[in-house]
N, C-alpha and C positions, 0 to 999 in steps of 0.2 A: 291623675291617679294612675299608678302603675299597676298593671294586671300581672299577678304572679302566675307562672305556669302551673298547671294542674296535673298532678301525677295520676296516670291511669294505667291500669293493668288490663290490657285488652284480652288476655287469655282467660280472664274471669267473666267475660261478657259473651252472651250468645251473639252470633253475627247480626241478627235482626235488631239488637239493642244498641248498635253502634252506628254512628254516621258513616256513610259510605265514602264520604270525602271529608277530610279534616278541614274545618273552617271554624274560626272563633269569631263570634259577633260581639265585639267589645261592649256595645250598648246593652246587650242581653246579659252578659256576664256581670256588668255593673249593677243592673237591675236585680239580678239574683242575689248579689252580695248586699245590696241595700235592704232587701227583704228577707235576709237570712234569719232563720229560726235559731235562737240561741241554743246552745247545748243543754242548758238548764230547762228551757221550755220543751225542747224535744224529748228530754228524759221524762219530764212530768207527763207529757201527752202519751208517750210510749208506755209508761206505767199504767195509765188509764186504759189504753187499748189492751195491754197484756192482761189486766184484771178481767176485762170484759171478754177476753178470748176463750175463757173456760166455759164449756157448754152448761154446766150446772149453775154457775154464777149467772150466766145469761138468762137461764130459765127463772132463776130467783128474781132478777131485775125485771124480767118480763111479767112475772106474776104480780110484783109490786106495782108495776105500771098499770096493770089492769085491775088492781084491787078495788072492790066496790066502794070502800070508805077511805081509800088511799093508803091503807096500811094493813099488814097481816101479822099475826103472831107466828112464832117459830113452828108450833104444832100444826097450824093450818097450812103453812108453806110446805112442811114436810109431808103431810098427808096428801095435799094437792099435787105435789111433784112426785109422789110415791118414793120418797127417800126417808132415811131415818133422821131423827132430830139432831143427832151429833153432826152428820154431814152438813145439814142446812145451817146449823149454828156456826160451824167452821167457815162456811162460805160467807155467811153474813158478817162474821168478824173481819174477814178479808175485805169485803165491800165497805164496811164501816171504817177500817183503817185507811182506805183510799178515798174516804169522804164521799161515797156514793149513796150510802144509806145512813139513816139516823135511827136511834131506838128510843123507846120510852117504856118504862116499867109501870105496870098496874098490879100491885101485889106481887105475885110470883109469875105473872104473864108478861112476856116481853114482846112488844110490837115494833115492827120495822116499817119504814117508809123511805121513799126516794128523797134525797135531800133537796134537789132543785129541778127546775124545768130543763136545764141543759142536758141532763142525763135522759130525761123523757124524750127530748128531741133527737138526741143522738141515737137512741134505741129505735125510735120510729123511722128515722132515716136509714138506719142499718137494715131494718126489716124491709123497707121499701126497696132499697138497693139490691138486697139479696133475692127479692121476688121478681125483679125486672128480668125481661128476656135479655140475654147477652147480645149486644150489638156486634155486628161484624167488625172485626179489626181491619184497618186499611189494607193489610196484606191479603185479606180474603176477598176484597172488593175487586171487581173487574173494571178496569179503566176503559172508558168509552171516549173515543176521540170524536170531536165535533166535525 
C-alpha cells in the first residue's frame, strides 16, 4: 500500500500541537486509515454533539434523564426549567428530529422521554467528565530524571 503525502498547514497550528521533528510512522498511518471514521458517520456524530451543545437542550435531556417516571410533559419541563412552553417545545422538536427523544400524546398533554440507553450513558459520561478535576497536561509536569 502506498502512503499518500498529507498536506499540512503549519501556520494554522500552535507550536505545542506539532511534532518537533518530522517523522512518519508508516504502521501508525496505516492503522489510522484502517480505522478511519467515514465522512457520513462523522457528520451524524457531529450533528448529535451539536444538538447536545445547546445548554437549554442539555437541561431538557438532563431533566428527562432524571424524570421519576421516565417521561415529562412540556408544561412540567417548562415550569421545572423556569422557561416558557414555546421555548421548551421548540427544543423538544429539535431533540425529536435528531431521534434523541420520543413523544406520546394523552388527550391534549404531550409527554417526552429519552429514546434509548445510549443517550443516557452519553449524558452521564459527559457529566462525569465535566466534573473531573483537570489532570495536568504533559507540558505542565516536571520531568524527574532517575
